[in-house]
LUMNU-279367 format. One record per residue (C-alpha): residue number from 0; x, y, z; residue in three letters. Coordinates in steps of 0.02 Angstrom, whole numbers, plus 50000, padded with zeros to 5 digits. Each point is the difference from the previous one (the first is absolute). Layout:
N
nr x y z rest
NUM X Y Z ALA
...
END
This chain:
81
nr x y z rest
0 50807 50972 50166 MET
1 50188 49993 49970 THR
2 50096 49850 49935 THR
3 50076 49980 50173 GLU
4 49828 49997 50083 ASP
5 49939 49871 49874 ILE
6 50157 49895 50026 LEU
7 49977 50002 50190 THR
8 49819 49940 49987 LYS
9 50053 49872 49868 THR
10 50133 49934 50119 GLN
11 49865 49977 50132 ASP
12 49893 49907 49872 ALA
13 50147 49883 49967 PHE
14 50019 49970 50186 ARG
15 49816 49956 50010 GLU
16 49998 49890 49844 ALA
17 50168 49911 50019 PHE
18 50052 50027 50182 ASN
19 50164 50081 49947 VAL
20 50097 50141 50081 ASP
21 49941 50159 49912 PRO
22 50179 50066 49995 SER
23 50042 49859 49878 LEU
24 49876 50071 49873 VAL
25 50069 50136 49884 SER
26 49954 50068 49830 LEU
27 50119 49872 49926 GLU
28 49916 49850 50083 THR
29 49936 49868 49878 ARG
30 49900 49839 50026 PRO
31 50158 49893 50009 ASP
32 50056 50103 50151 ASP
33 49847 49961 50108 ILE
34 49958 49822 50055 PRO
35 49819 49965 49955 GLY
36 49983 50137 49867 TRP
37 49929 49881 49871 ASP
38 49831 50003 49911 SER
39 49907 49958 50160 LEU
40 50104 50122 50101 GLY
41 49964 50133 49870 GLN
42 49814 49987 50044 LEU
43 50036 50018 50186 ALA
44 50110 50151 49963 LEU
45 49867 50077 49887 ALA
46 49869 49982 50138 THR
47 50118 50080 50125 SER
48 50039 50144 49881 LEU
49 49816 50028 49960 GLU
50 49961 50016 50184 GLN
51 50150 50110 50039 ALA
52 49966 50123 49859 PHE
53 49811 49983 49980 ALA
54 50019 49958 49815 ILE
55 49946 49860 49883 ASN
56 50129 49906 49900 LEU
57 49948 49913 49839 ASP
58 50079 49853 49911 VAL
59 50109 50114 49892 ASP
60 50068 50083 50157 ASP
61 50041 49830 50075 LEU
62 50092 49949 49842 MET
63 50106 50158 50006 GLU
64 50048 49978 50184 MET
65 50173 49928 49963 GLU
66 50097 50111 50120 SER
67 49965 50117 50144 VAL
68 50042 50145 49884 ARG
69 49858 49946 49885 GLU
70 49882 49979 50148 ILE
71 50037 50178 50056 VAL
72 49972 50063 49822 ARG
73 49832 49909 49988 ILE
74 49942 50066 50168 ILE
75 50052 50177 49955 LYS
76 49902 49991 49837 SER
77 49846 49933 50092 LYS
78 50006 50145 50123 GLN
79 50019 50129 49862 GLU
80 49847 49939 49904 SER
END
């Protein structure tokens, strides 16, 4: 799966978790850019990402999810293993 494919599915996960326009989510997006992306929102996002990509995220993954770029990197590494 390419970075673009992962980003597209990640944008959909953001729409589901935070009800935001997917076009507002880019690799540069950080928690301060998305209303509701706080510790509780992070859990909703993680659930949405797990369902979208059929992966399991652990606590370390959640701690590293500080930007969409990091989320894409984490998902890519999960799919490669």
